MARMI-285777 format. One record per residue (C-alpha): x, y, z. Coordinates in steps of 0.1 Angstrom, whole numbers, always signed. Each point is the difference from the previous one (the first is absolute). Layout:
# residues N
xx | yy | zz
X | Y | Z
...
//
This chain:
# residues 683
xx | yy | zz
+206 | +240 | +27
-5 | -35 | +11
+6 | -36 | -9
-33 | -6 | -17
+7 | +27 | -26
+38 | -3 | -1
+0 | -22 | -30
-23 | +22 | -20
+6 | +35 | +12
+32 | +2 | +21
+14 | +35 | +6
+29 | -7 | -23
-21 | -14 | -28
-34 | +14 | +0
+6 | +22 | -31
+22 | -24 | -19
-11 | -15 | -33
-19 | -32 | -2
+26 | -12 | -23
+16 | -16 | +30
-30 | -24 | +2
+12 | -14 | -33
+30 | -14 | +18
+26 | +27 | -7
+22 | -5 | +31
-29 | +4 | +25
+17 | -23 | +24
+32 | +20 | +0
-20 | +32 | +3
-16 | -13 | +32
+33 | -13 | +13
+16 | +34 | -6
-28 | +17 | +20
+4 | -25 | +29
+38 | +5 | +0
-5 | +38 | +0
-23 | -1 | +30
+25 | -23 | +17
+30 | +23 | -6
-20 | +31 | +12
-11 | -20 | +31
+35 | -10 | +9
+15 | +34 | -5
-29 | +17 | +19
+1 | -25 | +29
+38 | +5 | +4
-5 | +37 | +2
-29 | -4 | +24
+23 | -16 | +27
+19 | +33 | +7
-33 | +19 | -2
-15 | -22 | +26
+31 | +5 | +22
-1 | +37 | -3
-38 | +5 | +1
-9 | +23 | +29
-35 | -15 | +4
+13 | -36 | +2
+28 | +9 | +23
-24 | +19 | +23
-24 | -30 | -1
+28 | -24 | +11
+13 | +24 | +26
+32 | +7 | -18
+17 | +34 | +1
+12 | +21 | -29
+30 | -15 | -19
+22 | +30 | +6
+30 | -17 | -17
-17 | +3 | -34
+5 | +36 | -12
-28 | +16 | -20
-21 | -31 | +5
-32 | +18 | -13
+17 | +7 | -33
+13 | -36 | -1
-36 | -12 | +4
-11 | +24 | -27
+26 | -12 | -24
-8 | -37 | +6
-37 | +6 | -2
+4 | +20 | -32
+17 | -30 | -17
-28 | -24 | +12
-27 | +25 | -11
+13 | +4 | -35
+15 | -35 | -6
-23 | -22 | +19
-31 | +21 | -4
+3 | +8 | -37
-22 | -29 | -13
-28 | +11 | +23
+4 | +37 | -8
+1 | -6 | -38
-30 | -22 | -1
-20 | +21 | +25
+2 | +26 | -27
-14 | -25 | -25
-29 | -9 | +23
-8 | +37 | +5
+1 | +7 | -37
-25 | -29 | -5
-21 | +14 | +30
+3 | -34 | +17
+19 | +6 | +32
+11 | -33 | +16
+29 | -16 | +19
+27 | +21 | -18
-18 | +32 | +8
-5 | -9 | +37
+37 | -10 | +4
+13 | +31 | -18
-22 | +23 | +20
+14 | -14 | +33
+36 | +1 | -11
-2 | +35 | -15
-16 | +14 | +31
+25 | -18 | +23
+30 | +11 | -21
-11 | +35 | -6
-10 | +7 | +36
+31 | -17 | +14
+22 | +20 | -24
-16 | +32 | +11
+5 | -9 | +37
+37 | -9 | -8
+5 | +35 | -14
-17 | +20 | +27
-37 | -7 | +4
-9 | -10 | +36
-13 | -35 | +2
+10 | -37 | -2
+16 | -18 | -29
-17 | -30 | -16
+31 | -15 | -18
-4 | -34 | +17
-37 | -2 | -11
+10 | +10 | -35
+27 | -26 | -3
-19 | -29 | +15
-30 | +7 | -21
+20 | +0 | -32
+19 | -32 | +11
-32 | -19 | +7
-17 | +11 | -32
+30 | -10 | -20
+1 | -34 | +18
-37 | -5 | -7
+3 | +7 | -37
+31 | -23 | -2
-20 | -28 | +16
-29 | +7 | -23
+21 | +0 | -31
+18 | -32 | +9
-34 | -17 | +8
-18 | +9 | -32
+30 | +2 | -24
-6 | -25 | -28
+7 | -2 | -37
-27 | +9 | -25
+16 | -19 | -28
-32 | -14 | -16
+9 | +16 | -33
+35 | -14 | +0
-13 | -35 | +8
-24 | +2 | -28
+27 | +11 | -24
+21 | -30 | +11
-26 | -24 | -14
+10 | +8 | -35
+33 | -14 | -12
+28 | +24 | -9
+8 | -18 | -33
-21 | -15 | -28
+9 | -24 | -28
-10 | +20 | -31
-4 | -19 | -32
+18 | +13 | -31
-11 | -3 | -36
+23 | -29 | -6
-16 | -20 | +29
+30 | +5 | +24
-5 | +18 | +34
+17 | +29 | +16
-1 | +10 | +37
-13 | +35 | +4
-12 | +21 | +30
-37 | -3 | +4
-3 | +38 | -1
+11 | -2 | -37
-29 | -23 | -10
-25 | +16 | -24
-36 | -12 | -10
+2 | -27 | -27
+34 | -12 | +12
+2 | -38 | +4
+17 | -15 | +30
+8 | -36 | +10
-10 | -10 | +35
+18 | -31 | +11
-13 | -25 | +26
+1 | +14 | +35
+6 | +36 | -11
-22 | +30 | +6
-19 | +15 | -28
+17 | +34 | -8
-31 | +19 | -13
-37 | -2 | -6
-6 | -18 | -33
-15 | -27 | -21
+13 | -35 | -5
+8 | -6 | -36
+18 | -33 | +3
+3 | -28 | +26
-20 | -15 | +28
+5 | +2 | +38
-16 | +7 | +33
+5 | +34 | +15
-2 | +8 | +37
-19 | +33 | +4
-10 | -4 | +36
+21 | +29 | +13
-16 | +23 | -26
-35 | -11 | -5
-8 | -21 | +30
-8 | -31 | -21
+11 | -28 | +22
+10 | -25 | -27
+24 | +4 | -29
-18 | +10 | -32
+6 | -19 | -32
+12 | +23 | -28
+2 | -7 | -37
+0 | +20 | -33
-23 | +30 | +1
-3 | +3 | +38
+13 | +29 | +20
+27 | +0 | +27
+8 | +25 | +26
+34 | +15 | +7
+14 | -13 | +33
-18 | -34 | -2
+21 | -31 | +2
+2 | -24 | -30
-3 | -37 | +7
+15 | -30 | -17
-2 | +11 | -37
+15 | +27 | -21
-21 | +28 | -13
+5 | +26 | -27
-18 | +32 | +10
-8 | +30 | -21
+1 | +31 | +22
-32 | +20 | +2
+4 | +24 | +29
+31 | +16 | +15
+7 | +28 | +25
-29 | +18 | +16
-25 | -20 | -21
+10 | -34 | +15
-20 | -19 | +25
+26 | +3 | +27
+4 | +38 | -4
-37 | +4 | +2
+1 | -19 | +33
+28 | +22 | +12
-20 | +31 | -8
-30 | -14 | +19
+21 | -7 | +30
+15 | +34 | +0
-34 | +18 | -4
-16 | -21 | +27
+29 | +7 | +24
-2 | +37 | -6
-38 | +1 | +4
+0 | -13 | +36
-15 | +25 | +24
+23 | +17 | +25
-20 | +2 | +32
+14 | +23 | +26
+13 | -19 | +29
-13 | +2 | +36
+33 | +15 | +12
-1 | +26 | -27
-35 | +10 | +10
+11 | +1 | +37
+30 | +21 | -10
-22 | +24 | -20
-24 | +6 | +29
+29 | +3 | +24
+15 | +27 | -23
-32 | +20 | +3
-1 | -7 | +38
+37 | +12 | +4
-6 | +32 | -19
-33 | +7 | +16
+11 | -9 | +35
+32 | +21 | -4
-19 | +30 | -12
-27 | -3 | +27
+27 | -4 | +27
+19 | +31 | -12
-31 | +21 | -3
-15 | -10 | +34
+32 | +5 | +20
+6 | +34 | -16
-36 | +12 | +1
-13 | -14 | +33
+30 | -6 | +23
+21 | +30 | -5
+31 | -22 | +0
+30 | +11 | -20
+4 | -10 | -36
+30 | -22 | +6
-20 | -22 | +24
-30 | -2 | -24
+24 | -9 | -28
+16 | -28 | +20
-34 | -15 | +8
-9 | +3 | -37
+32 | -17 | -12
-4 | -28 | +27
-35 | -7 | -12
+10 | -2 | -37
+29 | -22 | +7
-19 | -24 | +22
-28 | -2 | -25
+23 | -19 | -24
+4 | -33 | +19
+32 | -20 | -5
-21 | -32 | +2
-20 | +9 | -31
+32 | -5 | -20
+3 | -35 | +12
-36 | -10 | +5
-5 | -14 | -35
+36 | -10 | -10
+3 | -23 | +31
-33 | -17 | -8
+12 | -4 | -36
+32 | -16 | +11
-16 | -24 | +25
-28 | -10 | -23
+24 | -5 | -29
+21 | -24 | +22
-32 | -19 | +11
-11 | -3 | -36
+34 | -13 | -11
+0 | -27 | +27
-35 | -10 | -11
+10 | -3 | -36
-12 | +31 | -18
+19 | +31 | -11
-16 | +34 | +2
+12 | +21 | -30
-24 | +29 | +1
-13 | +12 | +34
-31 | +19 | -11
-17 | -29 | -17
+10 | -24 | +27
-16 | +22 | +27
-31 | +3 | -23
-2 | -38 | +1
-21 | +2 | +32
-28 | +15 | -21
+1 | -26 | -28
-35 | -10 | -12
+8 | -22 | -30
+29 | -23 | -8
+7 | -10 | -36
+22 | -30 | -4
+18 | -10 | -32
-5 | -37 | -5
+32 | -15 | -14
+29 | +0 | +25
-22 | +17 | +27
-31 | -20 | +8
+15 | -29 | -19
+36 | -12 | +0
+6 | +8 | -37
+12 | -35 | -6
-18 | -29 | -17
-8 | -34 | +16
-18 | -30 | -14
-37 | +2 | +11
-15 | -28 | -21
+12 | -31 | -18
-27 | -14 | -24
+6 | -34 | -17
-18 | -5 | -33
+13 | -34 | -9
+15 | -31 | +16
+27 | +17 | +21
-7 | +7 | +37
+3 | +36 | +12
+33 | -7 | +18
+16 | -16 | -30
-12 | +29 | -22
+15 | +25 | +24
+32 | -20 | +1
+5 | -1 | -38
-8 | +37 | -4
+23 | +9 | +29
+29 | -20 | -15
-4 | +20 | -33
-4 | +34 | +17
+30 | -6 | +23
+21 | +7 | -31
-16 | +33 | -8
+6 | +35 | +15
-36 | +12 | -7
-17 | +12 | +32
-30 | -22 | -6
+23 | -30 | -7
+19 | +6 | +32
-33 | +1 | +19
-11 | -33 | -14
+33 | -17 | +7
+1 | +14 | +36
-35 | -11 | +7
+8 | -35 | -14
+31 | -3 | +22
-19 | +12 | +31
-27 | -27 | -5
+20 | -29 | -15
+35 | +5 | +12
+26 | -7 | -28
-8 | +2 | -37
+12 | -22 | -28
+26 | +14 | -24
-12 | +14 | -33
+20 | -4 | -32
-1 | +17 | -34
-14 | +31 | +15
-11 | +27 | -24
-17 | +33 | +7
-28 | +11 | -23
+2 | +38 | +2
-33 | +16 | +10
-17 | -34 | +1
+16 | -23 | +25
+26 | -27 | +1
+4 | -37 | -7
+24 | -28 | +11
+3 | -38 | +4
-9 | -14 | +34
+3 | -37 | +8
-2 | -8 | -38
-31 | +22 | -5
-2 | +32 | -20
-15 | +26 | +22
-11 | +35 | -9
-11 | +28 | +23
-17 | +26 | -22
-24 | +29 | +1
-37 | -7 | -6
+1 | +22 | -31
+28 | -20 | -15
-17 | -33 | +10
-31 | +11 | -20
+21 | +11 | -29
+16 | -34 | -1
-34 | -18 | +1
+2 | -16 | +34
-34 | -8 | +16
-4 | +13 | +35
-30 | -6 | +23
-19 | +33 | -1
-22 | -8 | +30
+32 | -3 | +21
+16 | +31 | -14
-30 | +24 | +4
+1 | +3 | +38
+38 | +6 | +0
-2 | +27 | -27
-30 | +16 | +17
+21 | +5 | +31
+27 | +16 | -20
+26 | -26 | +6
+30 | -7 | -23
-5 | -34 | -17
+27 | -20 | -16
-7 | -31 | -22
+20 | -31 | +5
+5 | -22 | -31
+14 | -35 | +4
+10 | -20 | -31
-20 | +24 | -22
-32 | -4 | +19
-17 | +25 | +24
+6 | -15 | +35
-13 | +29 | +21
+5 | +35 | +12
+17 | +18 | +29
-15 | +32 | +14
+21 | +26 | +19
-11 | +28 | +21
+15 | +30 | +18
+1 | -9 | +37
-16 | +22 | +27
+24 | +14 | +27
-5 | -18 | +33
-11 | +32 | +18
-22 | +15 | -27
-33 | -13 | +15
+9 | +11 | +35
+11 | +35 | -13
-32 | +5 | -19
-21 | -12 | +29
+18 | +23 | +25
-3 | +30 | -22
-37 | -6 | -5
-4 | -4 | +37
+15 | +35 | +4
-27 | +13 | -22
+21 | +4 | -32
-11 | -9 | -35
+24 | -24 | -16
+4 | -1 | -38
+23 | -16 | -26
+15 | +15 | -31
+17 | -22 | -26
+11 | -3 | -36
-12 | -36 | +0
-32 | -10 | -17
-35 | +2 | +16
-2 | -38 | +6
+33 | -1 | +20
-8 | +32 | +18
-36 | -10 | +8
+11 | -34 | +14
+26 | +16 | +23
-25 | +27 | +11
-27 | -25 | +9
+25 | -22 | +18
+12 | +29 | +22
-34 | +17 | +4
+11 | +33 | -15
-24 | +30 | -3
+9 | +10 | -35
+23 | -12 | -29
+15 | +17 | -30
+13 | -24 | -27
+18 | +4 | -34
+14 | +33 | +12
+30 | +15 | -18
+24 | +23 | +20
-15 | +33 | -9
-34 | -14 | +8
+13 | -12 | +34
+7 | +36 | +10
-35 | +10 | -13
-16 | -28 | +20
+17 | +13 | +32
-13 | +35 | -8
-35 | -15 | -6
+0 | -15 | +35
+13 | +33 | +15
-28 | +18 | -18
-24 | -21 | +20
+12 | +20 | +30
+23 | -28 | +14
+35 | +5 | +13
+17 | -27 | -22
+30 | -22 | +4
+16 | -20 | -28
+21 | -31 | +5
+22 | -12 | -29
+33 | -14 | -11
+5 | +6 | -37
+9 | +27 | -24
-36 | -1 | -11
-10 | +10 | +35
+23 | +30 | +2
-25 | +27 | -13
-27 | -13 | +23
+23 | -1 | +30
+9 | +36 | -7
-36 | +10 | -5
-13 | -16 | +32
-2 | +19 | +33
+23 | -27 | +14
+21 | -23 | -22
+12 | -33 | +14
+27 | -20 | -19
+6 | -37 | +5
+37 | -1 | +8
+6 | -30 | -22
-14 | +18 | -30
+18 | +23 | -25
+22 | +29 | +10
-23 | +23 | -19
-30 | -8 | +22
+22 | +3 | +31
+13 | +34 | -10
-35 | +13 | -8
-16 | -12 | +32
-4 | +18 | +33
+3 | -32 | +21
+20 | -31 | -9
-12 | -34 | +14
+34 | -17 | +2
-14 | -34 | +8
-24 | +0 | -30
-28 | -7 | +25
-35 | +15 | -7
-7 | -2 | +37
+26 | +28 | +5
-26 | +24 | -15
-21 | -5 | +32
+31 | +5 | +21
+9 | +33 | -17
-35 | +14 | +5
+1 | -9 | +37
+35 | +15 | +5
-12 | +31 | -18
-27 | +4 | +25
+25 | -4 | +29
+23 | +26 | -16
-29 | +25 | -2
-7 | -6 | +37
+36 | +6 | +10
+3 | +30 | -23
-31 | +17 | +16
+14 | -8 | +35
+34 | +15 | -8
-15 | +31 | -15
-20 | +4 | +32
+31 | -2 | +22
+20 | +22 | -24
-25 | +28 | +0
-23 | -6 | +30
+24 | +16 | +25
-5 | +33 | -18
-35 | +2 | +16
+18 | +5 | +34
+34 | +14 | -11
-12 | +28 | -22
-22 | +17 | +25
+26 | -3 | +27
+27 | +13 | -23
-23 | +29 | -9
-3 | +8 | +38
-37 | -6 | +7
+10 | -10 | +35
+25 | +28 | +5
-23 | +15 | +26
+6 | -31 | +21
+37 | +2 | -5
+0 | -29 | -25
+18 | +7 | -33
+14 | -28 | -22
+36 | +8 | -5
+17 | -9 | -33
+21 | -26 | +19
-30 | -17 | +14
-17 | +2 | -34
+30 | -18 | -14
-3 | -28 | +26
-37 | -4 | -8
+8 | -2 | -37
+27 | -26 | +7
-25 | -21 | +20
-24 | +1 | -28
+27 | -12 | -24
+9 | -29 | +23
-37 | -11 | +3
-3 | +1 | -38
+31 | -21 | -4
-10 | -26 | +26
-36 | -2 | -14
+13 | -7 | -35
+24 | -27 | +12
-29 | -17 | +18
-18 | -6 | -33
-3 | -37 | -8
-15 | -20 | -28
-38 | -7 | +3
-9 | -34 | +12
-11 | -11 | -35
+34 | +10 | -14
+19 | -17 | +28
-20 | -31 | -6
//
């Protein structure tokens, strides 16, 4: 079992329930496994020291005599090796049986075959069979395999808490309205359809429902992907987990429990996570074939020596055992874990965290990349893009008056206007008599003038005349437009837009240069999505997409025969991230997206997608090299161990075989350490 399947099908978890994927202590489960391998490694290594000291083959190789001062040393070796065999080797023995029951022999079967043969044969020699003991080989093989699995678990161990993070979006308490109009705080789990709840400014909506009283703007960006707060008034629906703005709302509960929007998202994430394919790793394939080679070579060696040479059974058996032990290379246990450890460290230095090895290693084959828009290709924050005067005021004066009013408000759009005004004009005049108009805007007195900053809809409702010719281009581009009213006359409008990330253009261009198709998936409307797609030169765009449709859109691209990556940052992206062959989460996004993704881009930089793909290619190259060095020596070692050159007096002794295996292990370790970030990543 190797690093690229450890997360999904580790020997100590391959038959456990998928309930862990719902966040039920998965992190502690992985931590316990890592600690178990660590304990077994420490105990086994400590017992290996006296085994090495007493090993007849090692002492002979080093020119040391027999340690006569140790009475019954062969029985001491047997006792120490027995503890290592059953305590250190038990994880491999147990899961080799599982592999065989599934008729999928792999690493566990190969390791177990070698340790069983080494232990059984050595025990027989200890109690009377002529021959040489292999206790040192047995102990060192188990030690290295335990170390490899510990390194592997530490490298890939990560929490799969997407379900827990989704659950945290919903508040634990709700203000339920009683018949007399007073409120009582109750657990959200006690809410029933038709209950009425009060949602105060700045609070999260406790359940899906319909507004029956009040006006406010509600931030649904984490849930739906809509980049701007949505105005809500009587008769409109709200989603549990969304954040209320500046006004109070009375909401009648419509959906609770499994019927709620958030629970449906949780189910989609869970199903998509569980549906990911479990490709057998390179090392497991190598181990499977080496298992067949070991059994076949051992059998052929025994038969040929007995049938053709006339040598005694004890000699033929020793050759057979030597072949079967040598066939299981120590280096194979470290070939992948060392590459995992080094590549994980390189990734961390470059600003991305590998959470799931298999999808990361699949990144080298990506053919299509789907980006979420808000917070991924764009910064997810508003900035003033246009100031249009429709009266006597100049654009700067219009922006100054509006900025002064909005500086008193906590609304995201208001903050964006105030910040843009300060950046352009410096200081702003003080606004007095400030008053928020829930769901509509705000008003205040600035330098003796009454100034209102209000939504276009409210401006029309109040009968203010706005220049339609000036508004049409702004609205066609999907921008958010705020009307500025000065002394009860329409003075102009201010348009805001979601700002592109600085590296978005470069990232899209580089990915397309690599032959990948680049697409965008967003909950925003078609006008906004189309403008961004045209600006970046995207190959395809999906707009007005709700969360369950996002996962379906990813499936649709996959059904085109394309290995697909998804890059997102919000709760609404979680099902799509789980569905994609490789899921990238922008690190500055929500914890839910991060928990669901395979790779986390800590720097929130779209360009890191390019870097991940290139590092994945480098990891593949090093993996193939290490597997070659880990198994390639068998081409020479197995025939020599079998005795094909015995006629020339050349027979590979178990001691020399151990040296060759050790050399292979050193080469694998050095080769892994020499791995470095590709030039594009370093740059």
